[in-house]
C-alpha positions as a printed NumPy array, in Angstrom:
array([[ -9.419,  -8.472,  -0.545],
       [-11.848, -10.056,  -3.201],
       [-14.87 ,  -8.7  ,  -1.298],
       [-14.332,  -5.727,  -1.134],
       [-11.709,  -4.822,  -4.289],
       [-12.651,  -7.543,  -6.602],
       [-10.322, -10.243,  -7.89 ],
       [ -8.11 ,  -8.292, -10.128],
       [ -7.496,  -6.316,  -7.168],
       [ -6.564,  -8.996,  -4.772],
       [ -4.292, -10.461,  -7.522],
       [ -2.096,  -7.092,  -7.442],
       [ -1.836,  -6.797,  -3.63 ],
       [  1.708,  -6.724,  -2.654],
       [  2.505,  -7.303,   1.576],
       [  5.993,  -5.985,   2.857],
       [  7.634,  -5.013,   5.669],
       [  9.91 ,  -2.351,   3.187],
       [  7.045,  -0.024,   1.096],
       [ 10.237,   1.733,   0.38 ],
       [ 10.905,  -1.214,  -2.666],
       [  7.812,  -0.914,  -4.166],
       [  6.587,   0.457,  -7.057],
       [  2.821,   1.183,  -7.572],
       [  0.138,   3.92 ,  -7.766],
       [ -1.114,   4.052,  -4.123],
       [  0.336,   2.782,  -1.047],
       [ -2.432,   1.54 ,   2.213],
       [ -1.249,   1.841,   5.294],
       [ -1.597,   2.815,   8.915],
       [  1.313,   4.832,   9.68 ],
       [  2.788,   7.721,   7.884],
       [  6.547,   7.592,   8.204],
       [  7.422,   3.844,   9.033],
       [  9.479,   1.253,   7.29 ],
       [  9.893,   3.035,   3.868],
       [  6.247,   4.799,   3.625],
       [  7.24 ,   8.254,   3.601],
       [ 10.078,   7.138,   0.558],
       [  7.072,   5.139,  -1.264],
       [  6.815,   6.907,  -4.566],
       [  2.987,   7.094,  -5.624],
       [  0.181,   8.237,  -2.921],
       [  0.053,   7.198,   0.6  ],
       [ -3.349,   6.62 ,   1.651],
       [ -3.62 ,   7.008,   5.213],
       [ -6.061,   3.698,   6.873],
       [ -8.554,   4.606,   9.554],
       [ -8.227,   7.746,   8.23 ]])
């Protein structure tokens, strides 16, 4: 994280299996509809796209 996005982004990183419980602007995920990513209220960025 720090190498590519800087220290500020690393401090704000949240790893969770229950993605719909997180509040934020962006969700980076490799799947569109698993573990709550379809209910995330921010913008979904599909990893690998």
